[in-house]
N, C-alpha and C positions, 0 to 999 in steps of 0.2 A: 889462698882464701876462697872458701866455697861461696857461691852466690845463692842466696835464699830466694825461694819462690815468693813472689809478691802475693799478699793476701788478696782474695778476690774482692771486688767492690761490694758494698753492702747489699746491692740488689741482685747479687749472683751467689750461687753455691758451687763448690767444687763437685765434680761427679761423685766423688766418694761421700761427701756430706749429703748430696741429694739422695744417694742410695740408702744411706743410714736413715735419713728423714722419711723416705718412702716406706721402708720396712716398719719404722716406728708407727707410722700412720695406718699402714695396711694390715699389720698383724697386732691387733690390740686384744686386751682381755675380753672386751665386749664382743668382738668378732669371733674369737675362739669360743666363747660361751654360746653364742648364737649358732655356730656350726655344729656343736656337739649336743646342744639341747634338743635336737631332733630325736635323739634316743630316749628322752624322758617320756615315761609312760609306756615304753615298749615292754611287752611281757617277757619274762624269763621263767623257764621251767626246766627241770631235769628229773630223772629217775623213773622208776626206782633203780637205784644202784646199790650194790652190796657194800656194807661197811662193817667195821669191827672185826673181832676174831672170827675167822672162818667166813667172813662176809655174809653172816647169817641175817643181820639186820638189813632191811630194805629201806633206804632213804630216798624220799622224793621231796621236791620243793616247787613252789610256784610263787611268783611275785611280779614286781615291776621295777623298772629303772626309774630313779628319782631325778630331780634337777641337779645338774653338776655345779661345782664351784671351782674356782681357779685363782692362782696368784702368779704373778711374774717371778721368774728366777733371775738372780743376779748373774752377770757374766758377759762375755763378749758377744754371744749370740742372743737373739730374741727367743726366749724359751719360757714355758709355763709349766707349772705342776697343776694337774687337773685331778679332781676327785669326783667319782661317779658313785652316788649312793644307790643301793639296791635293797628293797625290803622283800624278805622271803618268808612265806609260811612253810615251815618244814614239818615233815611227817616221817616218823620212824615206825615201821611195821616189824614187830618181832615175831609175827606169826600168831601169837597168843594175845599180845597187847599192842596197841597203837598209841604213840605219844606225839603230841603236837608241840611245836616250838615256834616262837617268833624270833626272826633273825634279821639283824641289820648288818649289811655288808658295805664296805667302801673300797672302791678300786682306785688306786693312785696311778696316774700316767704322766709321763714327761713328754711334752710337745716342743719341738724346736723348728723354727722357721729358717729356711735356707734359700739362697738364690740358685737357680738351675738354668742351663741353656735351653733355648736361645734367650728367652726373657720370661721366666716362670718363677713363681713363689711356691715352694713345696713345704708342707708341714709334715715333718717326720714325727712319728709316734712310736716310742719304744713299746713293743708288745709286753703286756704285763705278765709277771710270773706270780706264783702263789705268795711270794714275799711282798708283793704290791697290794695284796688284798687283806683287809682287816675284817674280822668277823666277831660279832657280839651276839651270842645266843641267849635268849631268856628262857630258861628251863623252869617249868612249873613244878616245884616240889623237889625233895631230896632224891627220890628215885629217878626222876627225869634228869637231874644234874649228874648223877652217877652214870646213867645211860649215855649222856652226851660225851662224857670223857671216855668211857669204855668203847664207844663206837667210833671215836676219832672223827666226829662230825665236822669240827672246825676245819680240819685239814682237807677233808673231802670237798667242803664248800669252797675253800680257797682255790683248790685245783680246778674245780668245775668253773667257777666264775672267771678265773684268769683265762681259761680256754675259750669260754663264751665270748668275752670282751675282745680277745685277740681275733677270733673268727669274725665278729662284727666289724672290727676295724679294717679287716681285709676284704670286705664286700666291695664290689665295683663302685657303687655310688659313693661310698665313704672315701675310697682311694681317689676317685675323681674330684671330690670336694676338697681334698687335701692338696691338689695340684692345680694351681691357678695360672692359666696362660695369660700373662699381662699383655703381650703383643696382640693376641687375638681380641682382647677386650678394648685395647686402644684402637685397633683397626675398626671394630664394630662401632665404637663411639664416633670415629671420624666419618664413617659412612652415614651415621645417624640421622 
């Protein structure tokens, strides 16, 4: 017959329960939003880039990153799905004609918290691909709508925005913010 471990007294937690409670308190929806909301208001611009048949149309855009939103994901790990909105003013120059479009872009990211040695909390972010980017283009008029389809604007925007966000996430200050040295913070607090 196997001996069962006694349950800890009510004023104690097992190390495993403490770790789970620590992560649940340290990595919250609010903290995730606070960390990524620093991107809100950042400008985003690209172009001109060739698009459409023969890459004759020149597409350029400028806009700003909006306020992100997030929701926790179910599962064994603490993870969140994050959406970053981007508003873009798009311009397509055909050489003879210039067309303007208003574009709403949303980038979806998955963030997962994990423990790392010696005593760190690391937030892993899967780099986005064009599949993680949704684009809504408001074309003014039938001619602009036809041009939008012919030039393949949506696909170009998805590719560019995915690359832009992946590059932003790889910047040193963002990588540093995603790697929290808990031991150093405890040491600092004890010296306090």
